[in-house]
N, C-alpha and C positions, 0 to 999 in steps of 0.2 A: 504493499500500498503507502501512496507518493501521497503526502500532504505538505503542502504547501503554507509558509505565514505573511503576512500581505500585511502594511497598513503607514502613513509617514513615517517620518520620525518621529522616534521617542514614543511609540506605541504601545512597546510594551512585548515588542514577538520576543526576543530572545530570550529573557522569562519565561514566558509561557511557554516556548518551547523545552526549554530545559525541566519543567514542571511537567507536561506532558510525555518528555520523555523516561520520566522518573516512573510517572503512571502506568506507562506502556510497559516499562521495563519490570514492574510488579506483578503484574500479569502474565509475568511469560516469556514475552515479546523480543526479536533481535530488533533496536533500534539503532538507526543510523542519523545521528545528528549534523546536516551543512549547512553552508550560506554562500550567499551571495550578495555581492562578487566574494570568491573566494572559494575557501573550500578544496584547494591543489593547490601544489608549491604553485604553478604559472599563474592561479586564479588569484593568488593572494599577493603575486608580484601586481597583476593587473589591479588588484582592489587598491593598492596603496599608490596608483597610479591616479585613480579615479575619485579616492578622498582627500588627495593630498591638496592644502588650501594654497598651495603656491602652482598651480594647474589650473588657477582661474581663466585664464587665455585658454582651456579647450572648446574645439567646436561640439556643435552638438550632434553633429554628426558621429565626430570621431568617438566620443560617448556611447554613445549607442554601439558602435561597431565593438568597443573595448568591452563591455556590459557582454556584449553576444562573445566575444571572444572566451570569457570566463566561462559563460554558461556551457557554453560548447565541450570545455576541457571537463568541466564538471560532471556533466550527463553524462560522458562516456568514462569516464576515470572510476566517479563516485555514484552517480544514480544508478545510471544500468545494471553494472555489477551487483550493486545491496540488494535489488529489486528481483535481481535473477535469484540472489542465495536463501531469497523470502523474506528479508528485510522488510521493516517499515523505515521509510525513509521522511526525514522531518528537515524541511527546507525553507532558510530563512529568507524571503524572497524566491519569486521566479520572473517568468513571462509579465504577469500581470503586472509586473513594478516596471518592465521596458514601455507598455502602453500607459500607465499613469503619469510615469518622470518624462521619458522624452517625448510622447504625444503631447497628452495633455500640459505638461511640463515645457517642456521645451519647445511644443508648435511642429514636430517631425511628423511626416506622413505616416499615419495609421497604418494603411495595407504595404507599405513598404514594411514598417516597423514586427507585423505581422510574418510576414515572407523572411524578415531575418531571423525573428526568433523559431521559425518553423525550421529554416537551416539548420539555426544551432544544437537545437534540441533533437534533429529527427522525428519530430513529428510529437515528443513524448509532453506529455500535460498530467497535470493532479488528478489524483480521484479525489481530494480534497482539499477544499484551500478555505483557511480561517483568516477573515478580513478582522482585524479589530478597529473597529473605527472611532476615532478621537480628532478632537478640534486641535488644527494643526500648530495654535499655538500655545495650545496644553501640553503637545506633544513635544515642542521647541522646549520649551521651559523643563522638561524632564529632562530631555536631552545634552541641557545646559552645565553638565556639571563638571567638563573638562572643554579645554578649547575647541570652536564647531570645525567640522571638518568641510570639503568644499562642497557638498550638497546642505550640509546644515546652513552655511555660510548665505545660502539664496534668501532674496528678500520675500516676504510674507504671500504678497501675490503670487509666485512663485510654487509655494506649499499648499497654497488654499486650490489652485488649478490641480493641483495631484491627489488633493481628496477629492475634488470632485469627479477626477476621473474615476478613481475605487470606485466612487458612487456608483456611476454609471455601469464601470465593468458588471460591479455585484449585481446590479440590477439584470444584466444581460445575459447572466450565469446562473441564473438561481438554485439548480441542481447541483453545480460543483461548490458554488462559494457560500457560506455561512460568515453572516456579519455578526460580529459579537462589540458590543458596548465595549471599548476598552477604557473609559472612565471611571468604570466600577472598582473596589476594591481588589487586588489581585487575587485572593482565595476565589472571589464569586468567578472571578473571569475565567481560573482554572475548573471549576466547577461545570460547567455551561460548557469548555471546549469537551471536556473530559468524556460528561453526556455525549456531545454530538460525535465524538471521535469512537467510543464504544459502541455507539447503532450501528456504524459504518464498518467494524471490525472483521475482517475475514474469518 
């Protein structure tokens, strides 16, 4: 089973992924936790470029291509092999992030980005996506524990467009995407995610 987590900056994805991994492990499942961009040696190097504030002159198309490159490596090196072994894969971000950030956030062509993502993944789609819905201003405040990265440094309208993009993606994919209020207490969010996942476990 392939489960992805999506949301704006500071939505709590990493926290909830780790909590779900503990829950699934306790049930006896083998769980593989990974992230985008990153998850592989090549992907982590690309992540460094994408999030480096010094790279503020990066073109939007360059950004999209770098995300796709990291994703391609992750799918072939980590995700497909893990699924082939019967593991549950939990991934922090996947193709929905490309549409939300590079299409809605940056203004790139959606059809082109979908073709790019399809090429990078070989057509792989999540079985379930958990979208943690949170106001961008709240998420950015949560994420401000250290110096902001290149994405966090974007102006408020960018993050608002990303949030709107996620909303539209969820509306168009109601069977795959489950929207959960990420502004609830962590334990409440955790419990709701566990219920949704348990219902769909093989």
